[in-house]
N, C-alpha and C positions, 0 to 999 in steps of 0.2 A: 257565868262570870259577871261579877259586879264591877262595872266601870266606875271610875271616880270622876267622870266629866261633870256630873251634876254638882258634886261637892265643890270642885274647883271653880265652876262657873258662879255658884252662889257665894263662895268666899270672896270673889272679886266683884260681886254685885253686877254681873252681866245678865242680860235677859237671853232667853233661848233665841229670840229673833236676832240679836246682835251677834251671837256666836254662829248662827246659821248663815248670816250674811258674810261673816269672815270666811266660813268654809265654802261659800257659794252653793248653798243647798236650801231647800225649803225648811221653814221652822217646824212643820209637822214631821218631816223626816228626821230632823235633829232630835225632836222630842222622843221619837221611837228609839233612837240610839241611847238616849239617857235612860229610858225605861227598860232597855234590853230586849225590845221587840224586833230590832234589826241589828245586824252585826255591823260594828263600826269599821269602815274600810281603813286599812293600814295607812293610806295617805292622809286620812283625816286624823288618825291617832298621832302621826308625826307632826302635822300642822298644829294640833292642839298642844302637844308636848312643847313645841317651840314657843307657842303663844303664852303658855302658863309657866314657862321656864322650869320644866320638870322632864322626866323621862317617860318614854312610851311604856316601860315596865311599870312605872307608878300608875299611869293612867289605866293600864290593863289589870292592875291589882296583883302583879307578879311580885312586887316589892312594896314595902312600907316606907322606903326611903324616898322622900319627896324631892330632895335636891339631886340634880343629875350629876353623873360622874364627870369630874373635870380632869383633864390630862395634865 
């Protein structure tokens, strides 16, 4: 599964280090998430979806709709 976290990060001009600090993890670990070498924990997917104002489904590549569903 190709995650979209690298594209989202680069679109907003953040570094891996900045996002890793937001998630409270090592930059090297975050880099492995971006490369697909480690599975992204669901709690991180939720935090990143909130951070980027998108849905977990978009981050995980389940949907191509970037905007989250609004009630």
